[in-house]
N, C-alpha and C positions, 0 to 999 in steps of 0.2 A: 556764482549763482547758477543753480541748476534750473533749467526750464523744462517744464513738463508739457507734453502734447496738449493736454486738456486743462490748461491753466484756468482756475476758477476765482482768481482774485477779483474782489469787487462784486461778486455775485450776490452775496448776502446784503450788501447795501442796496442793490437794485431791487431785490425781492422785498426788502423792508420798505423801500420807497413806494412800491406798488401795493403792498398788502396793508400797511397802516391806514391809508385813507379809506380803503375798502372796509376795514374793520370799524373805523369811526363812523362810516356811513351806515353800516348795519346796526350798530349800537344806537345811533341817532334815530333811525326809523323805528326801532323797537321802543325807544323812549317816547317817541311821538305817538305811536299806537297806544301805549299805556296811558298817556296823558289824555288822549281823546276818549278812551274807554272810561277813565276815571271821571271825566266831566259828564259823560252819559249816565254813569252810575249815580252821580250826585243829583242830577236832574230827575232821574227816575225815583230816587229816594224822597226827594222833595214832593213829587206828585203823590207818592204813596202816603206820606205823612199828612199832607193836606186833605186827601180823600178821607183818611181815617178820622181826622179831627172834625171835618165837616159833617161826617155821618153821625157824630155824637151831639150835634147842635139841634135845638128844638125849633129853630126859625130859619127860613130860607135866607133872609138878609144876613143873619149872623153867620150862617154856613158859608155864604159867598165871601164875606169879609174875612172869615177865618182862612179860607183857601188862599187868598191873596197874601195875607200876613204870614202864613206858615211857609209858603213857597219862597217868598222873599227872605225870610229869616233863615231858612235852611240853606239856601244858596249862598247867602252872605257868610254864614258860619262855616260852610265847606270851602269858601274861597273861590267859588265859581262866579266870575264877573261877566254878566250878560250885557253885551252891547245893546241888545234889545230882547225883551222877553214877552211872550204872549202866553197868558194864562187863561185857559178856558175851563169852565165847570158846568155841570148839570146837577144842581142841587134841588130841582123841582120836587123830588120825592119827599123832601123834608117838610114841605107845606101840606102834604097829604095827611089825612087823619091816621091815628095809630091803628095798626093792623094791616095797613097797606104795604105790601112788600115792594122793594125797589133798591136801586143802587145809586150811589153818589159817584159821579165820574169827574176826574180832573185830568187835564192835559197841560203840559208845560212844553213850550218851544223856546229854546234859549240860543241866541246867536252869540257865539264865543269867538273872540278874535284869536287868530293863531299866535299872535305875539304874546297873548296871556298864557297860552298852553305850551308853546314850544320855545321859540327863540325871540327875545325882545327885538322889535323892529321888523319882524316878518309880516308881510302884508297878507290880507285875506282873512276870512272867517269861516267857521263851520257851524252848522245848525245841529244841535242835539235836542232830542225829544224824549219826553217821558209821559206815559199814560198810566193811570191807575183807576181801579174801580173798587168801591167798598160797599158791601151790603149794609143796609140800614136795619137797625133793630126794629122789628115790627111791633114790639111791645113798649117801645119808648114813647114818651109824650112828645107830640109834634104839632106843628101848625099853630103854635101859640101866637 
């Protein structure tokens, strides 16, 4: 057997042992960022859908009930499981007489467990928020 001065046997194994965990970590962080971004997008979309639906109602009570129902249905359909959800709305403009301009505002704050987004069993949670504003039709019948 011939021995060389700069024998590199086993170098590939060492490099692989060092680089594979680093690669897995990078992919995991990218996937985690994507999942958190996805949850934020779903919460924002639910807020927008609720604001739009509430702006079409002719009664403030109906508008408020619509906001809650739409947000809950959208998040359930998207598969976003909120450990706790806070839904705020300002639908007071719906009670104003026709011709009064204004906006319906909806805010959604959803606490999502990291175990639901990333790795099962992972402790902790993250809060994702979504806010939306929808102009109300000044010519619609309101305040019924």
